[in-house]
SEZA-858498 format. One record per atom (N, C-alpha, C): x, y, z; atom name; residue number from 0; chain. Coordinates in nm, 3 decimals. Layout:
X/Y/Z/CA/NUM/A
...
END
This chain:
0.232/6.392/8.480/N/0/A
0.146/6.436/8.589/CA/0/A
0.001/6.441/8.546/C/0/A
-0.077/6.340/8.591/N/1/A
-0.205/6.329/8.535/CA/1/A
-0.295/6.430/8.573/C/1/A
-0.383/6.480/8.484/N/2/A
-0.486/6.566/8.533/CA/2/A
-0.589/6.511/8.616/C/2/A
-0.638/6.602/8.708/N/3/A
-0.734/6.560/8.813/CA/3/A
-0.851/6.642/8.804/C/3/A
-0.953/6.613/8.888/N/4/A
-1.069/6.692/8.902/CA/4/A
-1.033/6.823/8.975/C/4/A
-1.137/6.911/8.991/N/5/A
-1.119/7.037/9.055/CA/5/A
-1.100/7.013/9.211/C/5/A
-1.135/6.911/9.273/N/6/A
-1.125/6.878/9.405/CA/6/A
-0.989/6.810/9.429/C/6/A
-0.884/6.891/9.460/N/7/A
-0.748/6.836/9.470/CA/7/A
-0.703/6.850/9.623/C/7/A
-0.670/6.741/9.676/N/8/A
-0.624/6.732/9.812/CA/8/A
-0.475/6.730/9.823/C/8/A
-0.421/6.740/9.940/N/9/A
-0.275/6.737/9.958/CA/9/A
-0.211/6.603/9.901/C/9/A
-0.282/6.498/9.928/N/10/A
-0.226/6.375/9.880/CA/10/A
-0.214/6.382/9.726/C/10/A
-0.321/6.429/9.663/N/11/A
-0.320/6.445/9.515/CA/11/A
-0.215/6.531/9.464/C/11/A
-0.184/6.641/9.533/N/12/A
-0.075/6.727/9.487/CA/12/A
0.062/6.666/9.507/C/12/A
0.086/6.579/9.616/N/13/A
0.203/6.509/9.634/CA/13/A
0.222/6.411/9.520/C/13/A
0.115/6.329/9.486/N/14/A
0.128/6.232/9.391/CA/14/A
0.154/6.300/9.250/C/14/A
0.083/6.417/9.226/N/15/A
0.107/6.486/9.095/CA/15/A
0.252/6.540/9.087/C/15/A
0.307/6.577/9.198/N/16/A
0.447/6.637/9.194/CA/16/A
0.553/6.527/9.157/C/16/A
0.514/6.407/9.175/N/17/A
0.597/6.297/9.116/CA/17/A
0.738/6.279/9.198/C/17/A
0.831/6.215/9.134/N/18/A
0.964/6.196/9.198/CA/18/A
1.035/6.323/9.237/C/18/A
1.006/6.424/9.148/N/19/A
1.089/6.548/9.169/CA/19/A
1.040/6.612/9.300/C/19/A
0.907/6.620/9.330/N/20/A
0.857/6.673/9.451/CA/20/A
0.907/6.600/9.567/C/20/A
0.904/6.461/9.549/N/21/A
0.957/6.374/9.665/CA/21/A
1.095/6.403/9.693/C/21/A
1.179/6.426/9.584/N/22/A
1.322/6.455/9.615/CA/22/A
1.340/6.590/9.684/C/22/A
1.255/6.690/9.645/N/23/A
1.270/6.823/9.707/CA/23/A
1.219/6.819/9.850/C/23/A
1.130/6.728/9.884/N/24/A
1.087/6.714/10.024/CA/24/A
1.200/6.656/10.100/C/24/A
1.258/6.545/10.053/N/25/A
1.375/6.495/10.118/CA/25/A
1.499/6.590/10.136/C/25/A
1.520/6.669/10.028/N/26/A
1.624/6.781/10.030/CA/26/A
1.587/6.883/10.135/C/26/A
1.464/6.917/10.159/N/27/A
1.432/7.020/10.264/CA/27/A
1.461/6.954/10.403/C/27/A
1.428/6.830/10.423/N/28/A
1.456/6.768/10.542/CA/28/A
1.602/6.772/10.569/C/28/A
1.679/6.735/10.477/N/29/A
1.823/6.735/10.491/CA/29/A
1.873/6.863/10.521/C/29/A
1.824/6.974/10.453/N/30/A
1.870/7.116/10.484/CA/30/A
1.837/7.160/10.628/C/30/A
1.719/7.120/10.662/N/31/A
1.676/7.162/10.805/CA/31/A
1.765/7.095/10.906/C/31/A
1.799/6.962/10.879/N/32/A
1.895/6.900/10.972/CA/32/A
2.021/6.951/10.973/C/32/A
2.081/6.990/10.854/N/33/A
2.207/7.049/10.843/CA/33/A
2.224/7.181/10.908/C/33/A
2.115/7.274/10.888/N/34/A
2.112/7.405/10.945/CA/34/A
2.105/7.393/11.106/C/34/A
2.032/7.296/11.148/N/35/A
2.029/7.280/11.292/CA/35/A
2.155/7.232/11.349/C/35/A
2.223/7.145/11.282/N/36/A
2.354/7.082/11.329/CA/36/A
2.452/7.193/11.330/C/36/A
2.451/7.280/11.234/N/37/A
2.548/7.381/11.218/CA/37/A
2.526/7.492/11.320/C/37/A
2.394/7.521/11.340/N/38/A
2.363/7.613/11.442/CA/38/A
2.415/7.567/11.581/C/38/A
2.394/7.450/11.617/N/39/A
2.431/7.391/11.751/CA/39/A
2.587/7.395/11.766/C/39/A
2.645/7.354/11.657/N/40/A
2.802/7.359/11.652/CA/40/A
2.849/7.505/11.669/C/40/A
2.793/7.600/11.591/N/41/A
2.847/7.735/11.598/CA/41/A
2.816/7.783/11.755/C/41/A
2.719/7.745/11.817/N/42/A
2.692/7.785/11.953/CA/42/A
2.802/7.726/12.050/C/42/A
2.839/7.605/12.027/N/43/A
2.948/7.543/12.108/CA/43/A
3.085/7.600/12.080/C/43/A
3.114/7.622/11.951/N/44/A
3.242/7.656/11.899/CA/44/A
3.278/7.807/11.920/C/44/A
3.176/7.895/11.916/N/45/A
3.202/8.030/11.922/CA/45/A
3.122/8.098/12.028/C/45/A
3.058/8.022/12.117/N/46/A
2.987/8.079/12.229/CA/46/A
3.078/8.158/12.328/C/46/A
3.047/8.277/12.349/N/47/A
3.117/8.364/12.443/CA/47/A
3.256/8.402/12.393/C/47/A
3.284/8.384/12.263/N/48/A
3.419/8.417/12.228/CA/48/A
3.456/8.560/12.223/C/48/A
3.355/8.655/12.194/N/49/A
3.387/8.792/12.201/CA/49/A
3.425/8.834/12.346/C/49/A
3.355/8.793/12.447/N/50/A
3.404/8.828/12.580/CA/50/A
3.535/8.767/12.616/C/50/A
3.561/8.647/12.564/N/51/A
3.694/8.594/12.587/CA/51/A
3.799/8.666/12.516/C/51/A
3.785/8.702/12.392/N/52/A
3.885/8.780/12.324/CA/52/A
3.909/8.922/12.375/C/52/A
3.793/8.982/12.427/N/53/A
3.814/9.111/12.494/CA/53/A
3.900/9.094/12.621/C/53/A
3.884/8.995/12.699/N/54/A
3.957/8.975/12.812/CA/54/A
4.107/8.946/12.778/C/54/A
4.124/8.868/12.672/N/55/A
4.265/8.835/12.629/CA/55/A
4.335/8.966/12.576/C/55/A
4.262/9.044/12.516/N/56/A
4.327/9.177/12.460/CA/56/A
4.354/9.266/12.576/C/56/A
4.265/9.275/12.673/N/57/A
4.297/9.353/12.790/CA/57/A
4.420/9.300/12.873/C/57/A
4.426/9.176/12.890/N/58/A
4.543/9.118/12.956/CA/58/A
4.668/9.139/12.879/C/58/A
4.669/9.131/12.744/N/59/A
4.777/9.152/12.667/CA/59/A
4.823/9.299/12.662/C/59/A
4.724/9.391/12.661/N/60/A
4.755/9.533/12.678/CA/60/A
4.814/9.565/12.805/C/60/A
4.784/9.505/12.913/N/61/A
4.843/9.525/13.038/CA/61/A
4.972/9.453/13.049/C/61/A
5.013/9.375/12.966/N/62/A
5.137/9.292/12.979/CA/62/A
5.125/9.165/13.059/C/62/A
4.998/9.126/13.091/N/63/A
4.972/9.013/13.173/CA/63/A
4.939/8.891/13.077/C/63/A
5.051/8.850/13.014/N/64/A
5.030/8.739/12.914/CA/64/A
5.014/8.604/12.979/C/64/A
5.054/8.589/13.103/N/65/A
5.023/8.465/13.175/CA/65/A
4.871/8.454/13.208/C/65/A
4.818/8.574/13.233/N/66/A
4.670/8.576/13.252/CA/66/A
4.598/8.537/13.115/C/66/A
4.652/8.592/13.009/N/67/A
4.593/8.558/12.880/CA/67/A
4.602/8.415/12.847/C/67/A
4.717/8.343/12.885/N/68/A
4.735/8.205/12.859/CA/68/A
4.635/8.127/12.949/C/68/A
4.621/8.174/13.079/N/69/A
4.526/8.101/13.164/CA/69/A
4.373/8.119/13.103/C/69/A
4.340/8.221/13.050/N/70/A
4.208/8.240/12.992/CA/70/A
4.193/8.150/12.873/C/70/A
4.304/8.128/12.797/N/71/A
4.298/8.033/12.679/CA/71/A
4.282/7.895/12.723/C/71/A
4.340/7.850/12.838/N/72/A
4.331/7.712/12.883/CA/72/A
4.192/7.689/12.938/C/72/A
4.131/7.793/12.990/N/73/A
3.989/7.763/13.043/CA/73/A
3.879/7.783/12.941/C/73/A
3.907/7.843/12.837/N/74/A
3.801/7.866/12.726/CA/74/A
3.783/7.731/12.643/C/74/A
3.663/7.696/12.611/N/75/A
3.633/7.568/12.534/CA/75/A
3.610/7.589/12.387/C/75/A
3.601/7.708/12.349/N/76/A
3.578/7.733/12.201/CA/76/A
3.698/7.729/12.116/C/76/A
3.676/7.746/11.985/N/77/A
3.786/7.740/11.890/CA/77/A
3.877/7.857/11.905/C/77/A
3.833/7.961/11.961/N/78/A
3.929/8.083/11.979/CA/78/A
4.045/8.046/12.067/C/78/A
4.020/7.953/12.163/N/79/A
4.127/7.934/12.253/CA/79/A
4.253/7.873/12.191/C/79/A
4.238/7.786/12.084/N/80/A
4.351/7.725/12.020/CA/80/A
4.436/7.832/11.946/C/80/A
4.368/7.936/11.899/N/81/A
4.440/8.044/11.830/CA/81/A
4.514/8.119/11.929/C/81/A
4.464/8.157/12.038/N/82/A
4.538/8.239/12.140/CA/82/A
4.669/8.154/12.202/C/82/A
4.638/8.021/12.218/N/83/A
4.743/7.937/12.260/CA/83/A
4.859/7.927/12.159/C/83/A
4.815/7.928/12.034/N/84/A
4.920/7.918/11.922/CA/84/A
5.003/8.051/11.922/C/84/A
4.924/8.159/11.949/N/85/A
5.004/8.287/11.947/CA/85/A
5.102/8.299/12.062/C/85/A
5.061/8.257/12.174/N/86/A
5.141/8.266/12.302/CA/86/A
5.254/8.169/12.313/C/86/A
5.249/8.053/12.245/N/87/A
5.342/7.945/12.260/CA/87/A
5.426/7.938/12.132/C/87/A
5.532/7.853/12.139/N/88/A
5.608/7.821/12.020/CA/88/A
5.729/7.916/12.011/C/88/A
5.764/7.942/11.885/N/89/A
5.890/8.021/11.859/CA/89/A
5.877/8.165/11.920/C/89/A
6.000/8.218/11.947/N/90/A
6.002/8.351/12.011/CA/90/A
5.982/8.466/11.907/C/90/A
6.011/8.441/11.780/N/91/A
6.004/8.530/11.679/CA/91/A
5.855/8.567/11.641/C/91/A
5.829/8.702/11.616/N/92/A
5.698/8.743/11.597/CA/92/A
5.641/8.682/11.468/C/92/A
5.730/8.669/11.372/N/93/A
5.674/8.610/11.241/CA/93/A
5.637/8.464/11.261/C/93/A
5.713/8.390/11.333/N/94/A
5.679/8.242/11.356/CA/94/A
5.543/8.237/11.433/C/94/A
5.534/8.324/11.533/N/95/A
5.396/8.319/11.613/CA/95/A
5.292/8.364/11.522/C/95/A
5.317/8.456/11.437/N/96/A
5.204/8.503/11.340/CA/96/A
5.161/8.391/11.246/C/96/A
5.255/8.318/11.204/N/97/A
5.223/8.213/11.113/CA/97/A
5.150/8.093/11.189/C/97/A
5.185/8.073/11.311/N/98/A
5.126/7.956/11.386/CA/98/A
4.985/8.003/11.421/C/98/A
4.951/8.131/11.451/N/99/A
4.831/8.185/11.473/CA/99/A
4.739/8.176/11.352/C/99/A
4.796/8.205/11.225/N/100/A
4.726/8.209/11.103/CA/100/A
4.682/8.065/11.074/C/100/A
4.768/7.959/11.108/N/101/A
4.729/7.824/11.080/CA/101/A
4.618/7.784/11.170/C/101/A
4.631/7.832/11.301/N/102/A
4.521/7.797/11.393/CA/102/A
4.388/7.860/11.346/C/102/A
4.390/7.987/11.298/N/103/A
4.279/8.039/11.250/CA/103/A
4.210/7.969/11.135/C/103/A
4.302/7.929/11.045/N/104/A
4.256/7.850/10.932/CA/104/A
4.190/7.711/10.976/C/104/A
4.246/7.656/11.068/N/105/A
4.179/7.523/11.109/CA/105/A
4.044/7.554/11.175/C/105/A
4.029/7.665/11.260/N/106/A
3.908/7.688/11.325/CA/106/A
3.799/7.737/11.218/C/106/A
3.841/7.809/11.122/N/107/A
3.746/7.851/11.019/CA/107/A
3.694/7.730/10.929/C/107/A
3.801/7.640/10.910/N/108/A
3.764/7.517/10.823/CA/108/A
3.656/7.435/10.904/C/108/A
3.665/7.438/11.029/N/109/A
3.558/7.352/11.113/CA/109/A
3.427/7.420/11.104/C/109/A
3.428/7.569/11.106/N/110/A
3.301/7.630/11.094/CA/110/A
3.242/7.618/10.963/C/110/A
3.328/7.613/10.854/N/111/A
3.274/7.614/10.724/CA/111/A
3.233/7.473/10.675/C/111/A
3.254/7.373/10.749/N/112/A
3.211/7.234/10.708/CA/112/A
3.064/7.233/10.703/C/112/A
3.022/7.191/10.582/N/113/A
2.873/7.178/10.542/CA/113/A
2.810/7.316/10.490/C/113/A
2.879/7.425/10.506/N/114/A
2.825/7.548/10.462/CA/114/A
2.825/7.555/10.306/C/114/A
2.916/7.504/10.238/N/115/A
2.922/7.498/10.104/CA/115/A
2.792/7.411/10.040/C/115/A
2.760/7.301/10.117/N/116/A
2.639/7.231/10.081/CA/116/A
2.513/7.308/10.078/C/116/A
2.502/7.393/10.179/N/117/A
2.384/7.485/10.184/CA/117/A
2.388/7.575/10.063/C/117/A
2.504/7.626/10.022/N/118/A
2.501/7.716/9.909/CA/118/A
2.474/7.640/9.779/C/118/A
2.517/7.508/9.762/N/119/A
2.482/7.443/9.648/CA/119/A
2.322/7.411/9.644/C/119/A
2.274/7.374/9.762/N/120/A
2.129/7.347/9.761/CA/120/A
2.059/7.475/9.724/C/120/A
2.093/7.591/9.778/N/121/A
2.023/7.716/9.756/CA/121/A
2.027/7.750/9.610/C/121/A
2.130/7.713/9.540/N/122/A
2.152/7.754/9.396/CA/122/A
2.086/7.657/9.304/C/122/A
2.065/7.530/9.347/N/123/A
2.018/7.424/9.254/CA/123/A
1.864/7.393/9.278/C/123/A
1.821/7.418/9.393/N/124/A
1.680/7.382/9.433/CA/124/A
1.582/7.440/9.335/C/124/A
1.583/7.576/9.302/N/125/A
1.491/7.630/9.207/CA/125/A
1.488/7.573/9.074/C/125/A
1.607/7.531/9.027/N/126/A
1.620/7.458/8.907/CA/126/A
1.554/7.318/8.901/C/126/A
1.571/7.251/9.014/N/127/A
1.516/7.123/9.029/CA/127/A
1.370/7.137/9.022/C/127/A
1.317/7.236/9.088/N/128/A
1.163/7.261/9.093/CA/128/A
1.117/7.304/8.962/C/128/A
1.191/7.381/8.878/N/129/A
1.159/7.414/8.752/CA/129/A
1.151/7.299/8.653/C/129/A
1.252/7.207/8.680/N/130/A
1.251/7.081/8.602/CA/130/A
1.124/7.009/8.619/C/130/A
1.083/6.994/8.751/N/131/A
0.960/6.917/8.774/CA/131/A
0.840/6.979/8.713/C/131/A
0.834/7.122/8.715/N/132/A
0.722/7.188/8.655/CA/132/A
0.720/7.176/8.504/C/132/A
0.834/7.167/8.438/N/133/A
0.832/7.146/8.293/CA/133/A
0.787/7.011/8.253/C/133/A
0.821/6.909/8.343/N/134/A
0.765/6.779/8.305/CA/134/A
0.612/6.762/8.331/C/134/A
0.571/6.837/8.444/N/135/A
0.440/6.847/8.470/CA/135/A
0.353/6.914/8.364/C/135/A
0.394/7.017/8.314/N/136/A
0.322/7.090/8.194/CA/136/A
0.321/6.999/8.075/C/136/A
0.421/6.933/8.048/N/137/A
0.428/6.850/7.931/CA/137/A
0.324/6.738/7.944/C/137/A
0.318/6.687/8.065/N/138/A
0.216/6.584/8.089/CA/138/A
0.064/6.632/8.075/C/138/A
0.061/6.770/8.131/N/139/A
-0.077/6.826/8.125/CA/139/A
-0.124/6.848/7.976/C/139/A
-0.032/6.883/7.892/N/140/A
-0.070/6.904/7.752/CA/140/A
-0.092/6.765/7.680/C/140/A
-0.013/6.668/7.718/N/141/A
-0.042/6.533/7.663/CA/141/A
-0.179/6.489/7.706/C/141/A
-0.211/6.506/7.836/N/142/A
-0.351/6.464/7.880/CA/142/A
-0.450/6.541/7.801/C/142/A
-0.440/6.676/7.772/N/143/A
-0.530/6.747/7.697/CA/143/A
-0.550/6.685/7.566/C/143/A
-0.432/6.651/7.500/N/144/A
-0.436/6.599/7.361/CA/144/A
-0.513/6.459/7.355/C/144/A
-0.499/6.390/7.465/N/145/A
-0.554/6.265/7.473/CA/145/A
-0.719/6.262/7.505/C/145/A
-0.751/6.373/7.572/N/146/A
-0.891/6.378/7.608/CA/146/A
-0.981/6.447/7.512/C/146/A
-1.047/6.374/7.436/N/147/A
-1.120/6.431/7.328/CA/147/A
-1.237/6.519/7.379/C/147/A
-1.245/6.637/7.321/N/148/A
-1.343/6.739/7.359/CA/148/A
-1.325/6.795/7.492/C/148/A
-1.210/6.784/7.561/N/149/A
-1.191/6.850/7.682/CA/149/A
-1.168/6.990/7.668/C/149/A
-1.205/7.082/7.761/N/150/A
-1.181/7.221/7.755/CA/150/A
-1.049/7.252/7.821/C/150/A
-1.025/7.388/7.819/N/151/A
-0.902/7.434/7.883/CA/151/A
-0.888/7.419/8.022/C/151/A
-0.998/7.387/8.097/N/152/A
-0.991/7.368/8.239/CA/152/A
-0.911/7.240/8.268/C/152/A
-0.904/7.149/8.187/N/153/A
-0.821/7.014/8.206/CA/153/A
-0.680/7.059/8.213/C/153/A
-0.623/7.140/8.112/N/154/A
-0.488/7.171/8.116/CA/154/A
-0.451/7.266/8.232/C/154/A
-0.551/7.352/8.264/N/155/A
-0.524/7.444/8.376/CA/155/A
-0.501/7.382/8.502/C/155/A
-0.585/7.271/8.535/N/156/A
-0.561/7.190/8.644/CA/156/A
-0.427/7.127/8.653/C/156/A
-0.386/7.066/8.542/N/157/A
-0.247/7.006/8.527/CA/157/A
-0.137/7.106/8.549/C/157/A
-0.142/7.220/8.489/N/158/A
-0.045/7.321/8.505/CA/158/A
-0.031/7.370/8.653/C/158/A
-0.147/7.390/8.720/N/159/A
-0.150/7.436/8.850/CA/159/A
-0.076/7.329/8.942/C/159/A
-0.101/7.202/8.916/N/160/A
-0.038/7.099/8.990/CA/160/A
0.112/7.091/8.967/C/160/A
0.139/7.120/8.840/N/161/A
0.287/7.119/8.808/CA/161/A
0.377/7.223/8.871/C/161/A
0.307/7.340/8.892/N/162/A
0.373/7.452/8.958/CA/162/A
0.415/7.421/9.093/C/162/A
0.359/7.329/9.169/N/163/A
0.379/7.299/9.299/CA/163/A
0.538/7.255/9.309/C/163/A
0.592/7.205/9.208/N/164/A
0.738/7.175/9.217/CA/164/A
0.824/7.296/9.213/C/164/A
0.780/7.414/9.142/N/165/A
0.855/7.528/9.142/CA/165/A
0.846/7.588/9.291/C/165/A
0.715/7.590/9.336/N/166/A
0.705/7.647/9.475/CA/166/A
0.789/7.562/9.578/C/166/A
0.798/7.440/9.566/N/167/A
0.877/7.354/9.650/CA/167/A
1.017/7.384/9.641/C/167/A
1.067/7.409/9.520/N/168/A
1.214/7.437/9.492/CA/168/A
1.249/7.568/9.571/C/168/A
1.151/7.671/9.548/N/169/A
1.175/7.806/9.629/CA/169/A
1.175/7.793/9.767/C/169/A
1.079/7.706/9.819/N/170/A
1.079/7.683/9.968/CA/170/A
1.196/7.622/10.027/C/170/A
1.265/7.537/9.943/N/171/A
1.390/7.477/9.986/CA/171/A
1.503/7.582/9.978/C/171/A
1.501/7.657/9.872/N/172/A
1.616/7.749/9.838/CA/172/A
1.620/7.870/9.939/C/172/A
1.512/7.928/9.970/N/173/A
1.501/8.047/10.039/CA/173/A
1.569/8.028/10.183/C/173/A
1.527/7.928/10.268/N/174/A
1.596/7.915/10.398/CA/174/A
1.737/7.881/10.382/C/174/A
1.773/7.805/10.275/N/175/A
1.908/7.767/10.245/CA/175/A
2.000/7.885/10.220/C/175/A
1.946/7.981/10.129/N/176/A
2.013/8.108/10.110/CA/176/A
2.039/8.187/10.245/C/176/A
1.934/8.198/10.326/N/177/A
1.943/8.278/10.448/CA/177/A
2.041/8.215/10.543/C/177/A
2.035/8.089/10.554/N/178/A
2.134/8.019/10.649/CA/178/A
2.270/8.025/10.591/C/178/A
2.294/8.015/10.471/N/179/A
2.423/8.026/10.406/CA/179/A
2.488/8.161/10.435/C/179/A
2.413/8.264/10.401/N/180/A
2.457/8.397/10.428/CA/180/A
2.486/8.434/10.576/C/180/A
2.394/8.391/10.661/N/181/A
2.411/8.414/10.812/CA/181/A
2.536/8.341/10.855/C/181/A
2.550/8.217/10.828/N/182/A
2.677/8.140/10.882/CA/182/A
2.805/8.212/10.826/C/182/A
2.808/8.248/10.692/N/183/A
2.920/8.311/10.636/CA/183/A
2.964/8.444/10.708/C/183/A
2.860/8.517/10.738/N/184/A
2.881/8.641/10.816/CA/184/A
2.932/8.612/10.943/C/184/A
2.883/8.515/11.024/N/185/A
2.939/8.485/11.150/CA/185/A
3.081/8.445/11.143/C/185/A
3.116/8.358/11.027/N/186/A
3.248/8.308/11.021/CA/186/A
3.344/8.424/10.987/C/186/A
3.301/8.527/10.909/N/187/A
3.384/8.637/10.871/CA/187/A
3.408/8.724/10.999/C/187/A
3.308/8.743/11.077/N/188/A
3.328/8.825/11.198/CA/188/A
3.423/8.756/11.297/C/188/A
3.404/8.625/11.312/N/189/A
3.486/8.543/11.401/CA/189/A
3.637/8.553/11.351/C/189/A
3.661/8.546/11.210/N/190/A
3.794/8.546/11.171/CA/190/A
3.854/8.680/11.190/C/190/A
3.779/8.789/11.163/N/191/A
3.843/8.918/11.186/CA/191/A
3.864/8.950/11.333/C/191/A
3.775/8.900/11.430/N/192/A
3.800/8.925/11.569/CA/192/A
3.920/8.854/11.616/C/192/A
3.940/8.728/11.558/N/193/A
4.053/8.653/11.589/CA/193/A
4.195/8.729/11.545/C/193/A
4.188/8.776/11.420/N/194/A
4.298/8.847/11.367/CA/194/A
4.343/8.972/11.441/C/194/A
4.238/9.048/11.492/N/195/A
4.268/9.163/11.570/CA/195/A
4.332/9.123/11.706/C/195/A
4.279/9.021/11.752/N/196/A
4.332/8.972/11.891/CA/196/A
4.467/8.925/11.886/C/196/A
4.501/8.853/11.767/N/197/A
4.634/8.794/11.746/CA/197/A
4.735/8.923/11.741/C/197/A
4.701/9.021/11.665/N/198/A
4.784/9.136/11.650/CA/198/A
4.809/9.203/11.788/C/198/A
4.709/9.224/11.864/N/199/A
4.735/9.286/11.990/CA/199/A
4.805/9.198/12.095/C/199/A
4.792/9.060/12.082/N/200/A
4.870/8.981/12.171/CA/200/A
5.017/8.981/12.130/C/200/A
5.036/8.981/11.998/N/201/A
5.174/8.989/11.947/CA/201/A
5.235/9.123/11.979/C/201/A
5.164/9.228/11.976/N/202/A
5.221/9.358/12.031/CA/202/A
5.253/9.362/12.165/C/202/A
5.174/9.289/12.255/N/203/A
5.211/9.282/12.392/CA/203/A
5.337/9.203/12.411/C/203/A
5.350/9.087/12.335/N/204/A
5.476/9.016/12.345/CA/204/A
5.595/9.096/12.304/C/204/A
5.589/9.172/12.196/N/205/A
5.694/9.257/12.147/CA/205/A
5.729/9.357/12.247/C/205/A
5.629/9.419/12.311/N/206/A
5.663/9.524/12.413/CA/206/A
5.742/9.452/12.535/C/206/A
5.691/9.336/12.575/N/207/A
5.761/9.269/12.682/CA/207/A
5.893/9.232/12.648/C/207/A
5.921/9.190/12.530/N/208/A
6.068/9.146/12.491/CA/208/A
6.157/9.265/12.488/C/208/A
6.105/9.393/12.461/N/209/A
6.195/9.506/12.459/CA/209/A
6.214/9.571/12.601/C/209/A
6.158/9.521/12.692/N/210/A
6.179/9.583/12.821/CA/210/A
6.305/9.536/12.890/C/210/A
END
């Protein structure tokens, strides 16, 4: 990372950051695209699911399981497959429970797609930035050694340019961490809500079978 004069523009900073900064910029673009894709998918897959599950639980509590099945057929989100798996198939509660758990597992797996990548980026981006900074500092001291009679200002400029990689790494990591935690919390709430609904539907089926 070559030392420059005191007038440093954006282009100079990008050049000074070198391949590491370029990689972090590409990584940030990838993360923004992934977060946007997951956000849109979550909206389609879980949109209105709480209202849907509340109506299914109300129908199950009233013993109107056909109404619950009709609701499941009309709902377009991932929760519909779980309710349908609970209402159809084997008559035994244990078999229905296992079918519902498998459906929940498939729904959660679809929601979790790409989330682990965000976690990986969040944990590694600061270290990538630090790696770029270390390289930049080494170059700054090398330039200082090569410049006869240069003062400490030369190395100060080089180090300040090198730190841009650390800043870039943090800028990539922070939104990735926030998105990773947000999506995981949404998945956890979705999974819990499905589990409670399955139990209530199964209770409704059990009560109907004993009448």
